[in-house]
C-alpha positions in Angstrom: -31.7 4.7 -3.5 -33.2 5.8 -0.1 -36.2 7.3 -1.8 -36.8 4.1 -3.9 -36.6 2.0 -0.7 -39.2 4.2 0.9 -41.6 3.7 -2.0 -41.0 0.0 -1.9 -41.8 -0.2 1.8 -44.9 2.0 1.4 -46.1 -0.2 -1.4 -45.5 -3.4 0.6 -48.2 -2.2 3.1 -50.9 -3.1 0.5 -50.2 -6.8 -0.3 -49.4 -7.5 3.4 -52.8 -6.0 4.4 -54.5 -7.8 1.5 -52.9 -11.1 2.5 -55.1 -11.0 5.7 -58.4 -10.5 3.9 -58.9 -14.1 2.8 -58.5 -15.2 6.4 -60.8 -12.5 7.7 -63.4 -13.1 5.0 -63.6 -16.8 5.5 -63.5 -16.7 9.3 -65.6 -13.7 10.3 -67.6 -12.2 7.3 -71.0 -13.4 6.3 -71.2 -15.9 3.4 -73.7 -15.5 0.6 -73.5 -11.7 0.3 -70.6 -11.0 -2.1 -72.1 -7.7 -3.4 -73.0 -6.3 0.0 -69.6 -7.5 1.4 -67.8 -5.6 -1.4 -70.0 -2.5 -1.0 -69.5 -2.4 2.8 -65.7 -2.6 2.1 -65.5 0.0 -0.7 -67.9 2.8 0.0 -67.0 3.6 3.6 -63.3 3.5 2.7 -63.8 5.9 -0.1 -65.8 8.3 2.1 -63.1 8.1 4.7 -60.4 9.1 2.3 -62.6 11.9 0.8 -62.9 13.3 4.3 -59.1 13.3 4.6 -58.5 15.1 1.3 -61.8 16.9 0.7 -61.5 17.1 -3.1 -64.1 16.2 -5.7 -63.4 15.0 -9.2 -63.7 17.5 -12.1 -63.8 17.2 -15.9 -62.7 13.9 -17.3 -62.2 12.5 -13.8 -65.9 11.9 -13.5 -65.9 9.1 -16.1 -62.4 8.0 -15.3 -63.4 7.5 -11.7 -66.3 5.3 -12.9 -64.0 3.2 -15.2 -61.3 2.8 -12.5 -63.9 2.3 -9.8 -65.4 -0.6 -11.8 -62.1 -2.3 -12.7 -60.2 -1.8 -9.4 -62.9 -1.7 -6.8 -66.5 -2.5 -7.8 -66.4 -5.6 -9.9 -63.0 -6.6 -8.4 -64.2 -6.6 -4.8 -67.3 -8.6 -5.7 -65.2 -11.2 -7.6 -62.6 -11.5 -4.9 -65.3 -11.9 -2.2 -66.9 -14.6 -4.3 -63.6 -16.4 -4.8 -62.8 -16.2 -1.1 -66.2 -17.9 -0.3 -66.0 -20.6 -3.0 -62.3 -21.4 -3.3 -59.6 -22.7 -1.0 -57.2 -19.9 -0.1 -54.4 -21.8 -1.7 -56.1 -21.8 -5.2 -57.3 -18.2 -5.0 -53.9 -16.9 -3.9 -52.0 -18.9 -6.5 -54.2 -17.5 -9.3 -53.7 -13.9 -8.0 -49.9 -14.6 -7.7 -49.7 -14.5 -11.5 -50.7 -10.9 -11.6 -47.1 -9.5 -11.8 -46.7 -11.0 -15.2 -50.1 -9.7 -16.4 -49.3 -6.3 -14.9 -46.0 -6.2 -16.8 -47.8 -7.1 -20.1 -50.4 -4.3 -19.7 -47.7 -1.8 -18.7 -45.7 -2.8 -21.9 -48.8 -2.2 -24.0 -50.2 0.9 -22.4 -47.1 2.7 -21.0 -44.2 1.3 -23.1 -42.6 -0.1 -20.0 -40.8 -3.0 -21.5 -40.5 -6.0 -19.1 -37.0 -6.3 -17.6 -35.3 -9.6 -17.5 -34.8 -9.4 -13.7 -38.6 -8.6 -13.3 -39.5 -11.7 -15.4 -37.0 -13.8 -13.5 -38.3 -12.6 -10.2 -41.9 -13.2 -11.2 -41.1 -16.8 -12.3 -39.3 -17.4 -9.1 -42.0 -15.9 -6.9 -44.8 -17.8 -8.7 -42.9 -21.1 -8.3 -42.6 -20.2 -4.6 -46.3 -19.6 -4.2 -47.1 -22.9 -5.9 -44.7 -24.7 -3.5 -46.2 -22.9 -0.5 -49.9 -23.4 -1.3 -50.4 -26.3 -3.6 -49.5 -28.9 -1.0 -52.2 -31.5 -1.7 -55.4 -32.3 -3.6 -58.2 -29.7 -3.0 -61.7 -29.3 -4.3 -61.9 -26.6 -7.0 -65.0 -24.7 -7.8 -65.1 -23.6 -11.5 -67.1 -20.5 -10.8 -64.6 -19.5 -8.1 -61.7 -20.0 -10.5 -63.3 -17.8 -13.1 -64.1 -15.2 -10.6 -60.4 -15.2 -9.4 -59.0 -15.0 -12.9 -61.4 -12.2 -13.9 -60.5 -10.2 -10.8 -56.8 -10.6 -11.4 -56.9 -9.6 -15.1 -59.4 -6.8 -14.5 -57.5 -5.2 -11.6 -54.1 -5.5 -13.4 -55.5 -3.5 -16.4 -57.2 -1.0 -14.0 -53.9 -0.4 -12.1 -52.1 0.4 -15.3 -54.9 2.8 -16.4 -54.7 4.5 -13.0 -50.9 4.8 -13.4 -51.4 6.3 -16.9 -54.0 8.8 -15.8 -52.9 9.8 -12.4 -50.7 12.8 -13.2 -51.9 15.9 -11.4 -54.1 14.0 -9.0 -53.0 13.3 -5.4 -53.1 9.7 -4.3 -55.8 10.1 -1.7 -58.2 11.7 -4.1 -57.4 9.1 -6.8 -58.1 6.3 -4.4 -61.2 7.8 -2.8 -62.9 8.6 -6.2 -62.5 5.0 -7.3 -63.7 3.5 -4.1 -66.8 5.7 -4.0 -67.7 5.1 -7.6 -67.2 1.4 -7.2 -69.0 1.3 -3.9 -72.1 3.1 -5.2 -72.3 0.7 -8.1 -72.0 -2.2 -5.7 -74.8 -0.9 -3.4 -77.2 -0.6 -6.4 -76.3 -4.1 -7.6 -76.6 -5.6 -4.1 -80.0 -4.1 -3.5 -81.2 -5.4 -6.9 -79.7 -8.9 -6.7 -79.3 -9.8 -3.0 -82.2 -7.9 -1.6 -82.1 -6.8 2.0 -78.6 -6.4 3.5 -77.3 -9.0 6.0 -77.7 -8.4 9.7 -74.2 -8.1 11.1 -73.0 -9.2 14.5 -70.5 -7.2 16.5 -67.8 -9.5 15.4 -68.7 -9.1 11.7 -68.8 -5.3 12.1 -65.3 -5.3 13.7 -64.1 -7.5 10.8 -65.6 -5.2 8.2 -64.0 -2.2 10.0 -60.6 -3.8 9.7 -61.1 -4.7 6.0 -62.4 -1.2 5.2 -59.9 0.9 7.0 -56.7 -1.1 6.9 -57.1 -3.5 4.0 -58.8 -1.0 1.7 -58.4 2.7 2.5 -54.8 2.4 3.7 -53.8 -0.5 1.5 -55.0 1.0 -1.8 -53.5 4.4 -1.0 -50.2 2.7 -0.5 -50.5 0.7 -3.6 -51.3 3.6 -5.9 -48.4 5.5 -4.3 -46.1 2.7 -5.3 -47.5 2.7 -8.9 -46.9 6.4 -9.1 -43.2 6.2 -8.1 -42.1 2.8 -9.2 -42.3 0.8 -12.5 -45.2 -1.6 -12.8 -42.9 -4.7 -12.7 -41.5 -3.7 -9.4 -44.9 -3.1 -7.9 -46.3 -6.3 -9.3 -43.5 -8.3 -7.6 -44.1 -6.6 -4.3 -47.6 -7.9 -4.6 -46.3 -11.5 -4.0 -46.2 -10.6 -0.4 -50.0 -11.2 -0.4 -49.9 -15.0 -0.4 -46.8 -15.1 1.7 -48.7 -13.1 4.4 -51.6 -15.5 4.2 -49.3 -18.4 4.9 -47.4 -16.7 7.8 -50.8 -15.6 9.2 -51.8 -19.3 9.4 -48.7 -20.0 11.4 -49.0 -17.1 13.8 -52.8 -17.2 14.4 -54.0 -20.7 13.4 -51.0 -22.5 14.8 -50.2 -24.2 11.5 -46.7 -25.8 11.0 -44.8 -25.0 7.9 -43.5 -28.0 6.0 -40.0 -27.9 4.4 -41.7 -27.5 1.1 -43.6 -24.4 2.3 -40.4 -23.0 3.8 -38.7 -23.4 0.5 -41.7 -21.7 -1.2 -41.5 -18.7 1.1 -37.7 -18.4 0.4 -38.4 -18.4 -3.3 -41.1 -15.8 -3.0 -38.9 -13.4 -1.0 -36.0 -14.2 -3.4 -38.2 -13.4 -6.4 -39.3 -10.1 -4.8 -35.7 -9.1 -4.0 -34.6 -10.1 -7.5 -37.1 -7.8 -9.0 -35.9 -4.9 -7.0 -32.4 -5.0 -8.7 -33.5 -2.6 -11.5 -30.7 -2.0 -14.0 -29.1 1.5 -13.7 -30.2 2.3 -17.3 -33.8 1.9 -16.2 -33.3 3.9 -13.0 -31.9 6.8 -15.0 -35.1 7.0 -17.0 -37.3 7.3 -13.9 -38.3 10.9 -13.0 -37.1 12.3 -9.7 
């Protein structure tokens, strides 16, 4: 039980860090450069983790890194960056909040991890809470932003399951760094071709990118893939609901926003859904490897 709690807490680092990226992107990162923004986030983070572990891919991991780098990093970062620039945080976060269900479905198909009733109940509760927290009034919706957000959510959910399926025998830092470098190199090539010259970054923007690269990417993805290795996909997906909850609480702490009773109820439902999903039946726990 103590080991499981440790993996849950480590995994929680990822969505908490990701929950800050919408705020940082909208407030301090340059608009109009989704490909460069994604490349600056991914490639340095991958190189940093490679320096820590100093291990290069071999054999099948050259093409696997390319596939996972595209799904989880390259295309995903560009789409998330585009969604953050074109959608209100409430809409983008609500779309991403449906990822636990999609993650469970992919895990069922690819890993034979049958969705547990408590996981599904937790997902329903958490998604309802996210809707209460974020959908508090009429907002303008950009169709391209919605498509980008949905595509990012589905693509990354599938990529996470592939990473879980393929990760045996590879340490987490190497697994994460190879994906980030592969995705980052693809993004650099696409950015030069499509967006031309890179943006000139101010000191504030460089600081914001440093935070997103080191904390919200290198550290966060290493924590996330650690969780996928040691926990079932349903549990990890529900922990991901901390992402939108972090965004709401960040608005209270930094922007001085005041939570309405509806938003407070939404937060309680999100945390309740996450906790509900952690109550894995004993029969499932016995199947998990030590």
